[in-house]
C-alpha positions, 0 to 999 in steps of 0.5 A: 533609723535616723535620716542621713545627717546632712540633707541626704548626703554623707557626713564628712569626717576630716582627719590626718592620714596616719594609721593612728589618725585613721583609727581615731576617725573610724572609732568616731564613725563607729560611735556615730553609727551606733548612737544614731542607728546609721549605716556606714555609707552615711559617713565619709572619711576625708584625709587631709595632709597637714604641715606636720605630716608634710615636712618630716625632715625638720624638728617640730620646734623649727616649724613653729608653734601649735597647729602643725597637725590641725591648721589645714583640717580646721580650714577645711572645716571652716570652708565647708569641705568637711562637717567635723574634724577628729583630733588628737587633743595633745596636738590641739592649740588652746585657742581655736579659729573663730567659728569653730567649737570643740565640745565633744571628747571621746572616753580617754585612753591610757594617758601614759607614755611607754618606753620601747627598746631593749630595757624596761625603765629609764633607769636601766638605759646604759650610760650614754645610750641614744634615745629618739624622740621628737617631743621636747617634753619627753626630751627635757623629762628624760634629761632631767632624770638621765643627763648622760643620755644622748637624745636624737630627733625621731620624727614620724608616725608610730610605724616610722618610729618603730622602723627607725628603732629597728634600723638602730637609729636609737636604742630606745624611744617613747610611744603613747600607750593610747596610740598603741592601744588604738592601733592594737600593737603589741610591740613590747613597750613598757608603760611608764608610771606618771610619777616617772614621766608625766604625760603631755596635756590631753594625751590619750584624748580624742576631740571632735571639732565642728562649726559653732553654728552647725546645730545638727552636727552638735546634736549628733555629737552630743551622745558621744561626749564623755563628761569625765574626759571633758572635766579632765581636759578643762583643767589641763587645757586651762593649765596650758593656756595660763602658761601660754604653752606652745610646741616650744615649751616643755610642759606636762600635765595630768588631771585625775578624778576620784569621787568628784575630786579632781587632782591636777599635777603639772610640770614646766621644764628647761629644755635641757632638763636642768630645771624642773618645777612641779606641783599639784592642786585638788578641788571639785571636778566642776572647777577644773579650769580654775584649778588649772589656772591656779596651778599654772600661777604656782609653777610660774611663781616657782620658776621666776620671771621670764623662765618660759620666755627663755625656753624658745 
């Protein structure tokens, strides 16, 4: 059995407090226990409330850009209150605070969105139906296909959104397949193929963040890293970075790898879905970042000068 990971004291794992975030933290702990033959009491899970969790009565767009679900956790990591942080990668800003490192990704779950409601497909929704979502990407993609629908704000974790649906706030809503899988929920949601709704960049992926100078934690995390997921996210996050993506910009992207070739598909949309610019590029999986940057340039050229600036 290995020594305790940090000078005889438990390794502190920081996370948000939602059921999904806790499930992801527990998965991380279980993988660390298995990789290093350590007991459960060698780790401690610390729940940290973020701005995105605390403010539930306003749309995410009004609260600012990326970082709503990560900022307080990263401050705790920088301050030494925790030793590592577990994040849903679709919530992660592309730029990190100085002193922090993100180089460990767990194997990615199903990246697709799922539609939950009385129908199975977007095309089957009744004319003028009310659909709930807090995601401006999902809103824009939905309205691009079905401009007749009425989209309402739908904040909260998976359980909160299921309750709102049961209360009749909306006819249907979207959930991430990955979250449903990690929570073990069977709620009758229908997965949407990615050509019907391209997911958010990094959807379904868990990232583990650490301090850049913490070599011991880096060594502990190394066996957990999934190379395939890392290559996918290198392409997707480079794509997002080149677009200067934020919570205020409808952007979708998904990288898939087959026989060493990475294919990245991406979309940028007007907030109301009235314009959609999409494309795809392929190349060696090791060149994911370059592929992401090149696809972003292609879509920006399609959209024309100032397109993204007008989406805020």
